[in-house]
C-alpha positions as CSV (number, residue, x, y, z in Angstrom):
1,M,-36.4,23.6,-5.9
2,S,-33.6,26.1,-5.2
3,V,-31.1,24.8,-2.6
4,R,-29.0,27.5,-1.0
5,E,-27.1,25.5,1.6
6,Y,-24.4,23.0,0.6
7,N,-22.4,20.3,2.3
8,D,-18.6,20.6,2.6
9,A,-17.2,20.3,-1.0
10,E,-14.2,18.4,0.3
11,E,-16.3,15.8,1.9
12,N,-19.0,15.7,-0.8
13,P,-17.4,16.9,-4.1
14,V,-19.0,17.1,-7.4
15,T,-17.0,14.5,-9.4
16,D,-15.5,15.0,-12.9
17,E,-17.9,12.3,-14.2
18,E,-20.9,14.2,-12.8
19,M,-19.7,17.4,-14.3
20,E,-19.2,15.7,-17.7
21,Y,-22.7,14.3,-17.5
22,I,-24.2,17.7,-16.6
23,L,-22.4,19.4,-19.5
24,R,-23.2,16.7,-22.0
25,C,-26.9,17.0,-21.2
26,A,-26.7,20.7,-21.7
27,Q,-25.1,20.2,-25.1
28,R,-28.2,18.3,-26.2
29,A,-30.5,21.2,-25.3
30,P,-32.5,22.7,-28.1
31,S,-31.1,25.9,-29.5
32,A,-32.0,28.5,-32.2
33,G,-30.7,27.2,-35.5
34,N,-28.8,24.5,-33.6
35,L,-26.1,27.2,-33.1
36,E,-25.6,26.4,-29.4
37,S,-25.1,30.1,-28.6
38,W,-24.0,29.5,-25.0
39,D,-20.8,28.9,-23.1
40,V,-20.1,28.0,-19.5
41,V,-17.3,28.9,-17.1
42,I,-16.8,26.2,-14.4
43,V,-15.7,27.8,-11.2
44,T,-14.4,25.8,-8.2
45,D,-11.6,28.1,-7.0
46,E,-12.6,29.6,-3.6
47,S,-11.3,33.1,-4.3
48,V,-13.2,33.3,-7.6
49,K,-16.4,32.0,-5.9
50,E,-15.9,34.7,-3.2
51,E,-15.6,37.4,-5.9
52,L,-18.7,36.0,-7.7
53,S,-20.6,36.1,-4.3
54,D,-19.7,39.7,-4.0
55,A,-20.9,40.3,-7.6
56,A,-24.1,38.5,-6.6
57,F,-24.8,41.1,-3.8
58,G,-23.3,38.8,-1.1
59,Q,-25.4,35.7,-1.8
60,E,-23.6,33.1,0.4
61,H,-24.6,30.0,-1.6
62,I,-22.4,31.3,-4.4
63,R,-19.4,31.1,-2.1
64,K,-20.4,27.9,-0.4
65,A,-21.5,25.6,-3.3
66,P,-18.7,23.3,-4.5
67,V,-19.2,24.4,-8.2
68,I,-20.6,27.5,-9.8
69,L,-21.5,27.2,-13.5
70,A,-21.5,30.7,-15.0
71,V,-23.7,30.1,-18.1
72,C,-23.3,32.8,-20.7
73,A,-25.0,33.9,-23.9
74,N,-22.6,34.0,-26.8
75,Y,-24.0,36.6,-29.1
76,V,-21.6,36.1,-31.9
77,R,-22.8,32.6,-32.7
78,S,-26.4,33.5,-33.1
79,M,-26.0,37.0,-34.5
80,S,-24.0,35.5,-37.4
81,Q,-27.2,33.9,-38.6
82,Y,-30.0,36.0,-37.1
83,G,-28.6,39.6,-36.7
84,E,-29.9,41.6,-33.8
85,R,-32.6,39.0,-33.1
86,G,-29.7,36.6,-32.3
87,I,-29.1,38.5,-29.0
88,L,-32.5,37.2,-27.7
89,Y,-31.8,33.7,-29.1
90,A,-28.4,33.5,-27.4
91,V,-30.1,34.4,-24.0
92,E,-32.7,31.8,-24.7
93,D,-30.1,29.2,-25.6
94,A,-28.1,29.9,-22.4
95,S,-31.3,29.7,-20.3
96,I,-32.3,26.4,-21.8
97,A,-28.8,25.0,-21.5
98,A,-28.8,26.0,-17.8
99,T,-32.2,24.4,-17.2
100,Y,-30.9,21.2,-18.8
101,M,-27.9,21.4,-16.4
102,M,-30.3,21.7,-13.5
103,L,-32.3,18.6,-14.6
104,A,-29.1,16.6,-15.2
105,A,-27.9,17.5,-11.7
106,H,-31.2,16.5,-10.3
107,T,-30.9,13.1,-12.0
108,L,-27.5,12.7,-10.2
109,R,-29.2,13.6,-6.9
110,L,-27.2,16.9,-6.8
111,H,-28.9,20.2,-5.9
112,T,-28.8,23.5,-7.7
113,C,-29.7,27.1,-7.3
114,W,-30.3,29.4,-10.3
115,T,-29.0,32.9,-9.4
116,G,-29.8,35.7,-11.7
117,A,-29.3,38.6,-9.4
118,F,-25.8,39.8,-9.9
119,D,-23.8,42.7,-11.4
120,D,-23.1,41.7,-15.0
121,E,-19.9,43.8,-15.3
122,H,-18.5,42.5,-12.0
123,V,-19.1,38.9,-13.2
124,S,-17.7,39.6,-16.6
125,E,-14.5,41.2,-15.2
126,T,-14.1,38.4,-12.6
127,L,-14.3,35.6,-15.2
128,G,-12.6,37.5,-18.1
129,L,-15.6,37.2,-20.4
130,L,-15.3,38.5,-23.9
131,K,-17.4,41.5,-25.0
132,H,-19.8,39.2,-27.0
133,A,-20.6,37.0,-24.0
134,R,-23.2,38.0,-21.4
135,P,-23.5,36.1,-18.1
136,V,-27.1,34.9,-17.8
137,V,-27.0,32.7,-14.7
138,L,-24.7,31.7,-11.9
139,L,-25.8,28.1,-11.2
140,A,-24.7,26.7,-7.9
141,V,-24.2,22.9,-8.0
142,G,-23.5,20.5,-5.2
143,H,-24.8,18.1,-2.5
144,G,-27.2,20.4,-0.8
145,V,-29.2,20.5,2.4
146,L,-32.9,20.7,1.6
147,P,-34.8,23.4,3.4
148,E,-37.2,22.3,6.1
149,Q,-40.2,24.0,4.4
150,R,-40.8,24.3,0.7
151,A,-42.1,27.5,-0.7
152,E,-45.8,27.4,-1.7
153,R,-46.5,27.4,-5.4
154,M,-49.4,28.8,-7.3
155,D,-52.1,26.5,-8.4
156,I,-51.4,25.3,-11.9
157,S,-54.8,26.7,-13.0
158,E,-53.4,30.2,-12.4
159,H,-51.0,29.7,-15.3
160,I,-53.3,28.2,-17.8
161,H,-55.3,30.0,-20.5
162,E,-57.1,28.0,-23.2
163,E,-57.3,29.4,-26.7
164,Y,-57.0,33.0,-25.5
165,W,-55.8,34.9,-22.5
């Protein structure tokens, strides 16, 4: 579940030990050719989070979460082995790593919000990303406030097709 409201970071910080656990879990995520074609920028600075919030079209949880993990696809790693197809593999690797980060955070009773709506160039400039790195997700992490109502989900049968579509 995406959590968009976070407790005060000074009162409820994400500890160094929690961040290490989250990142070590991501390191164990499957990746194409075991090339781990992803990198992450850990953001805790208030002014940088403010800039990322602007890049994410004013989404407040980016500014308010204690930590933002900017998970990026590193094209060079995967393209070195897979050529142009490596671009897709790097995006997949970053997505899987970010998902593992979310699961690890959940294990620690932390909350997350996957944010994919942002201006790539603005994020890249703000974080000083290299040309071969593409931001895939801004992952908010912290001690969140759960929404009173959960969004309804489709019935699982709507997703399942056996043998053929």
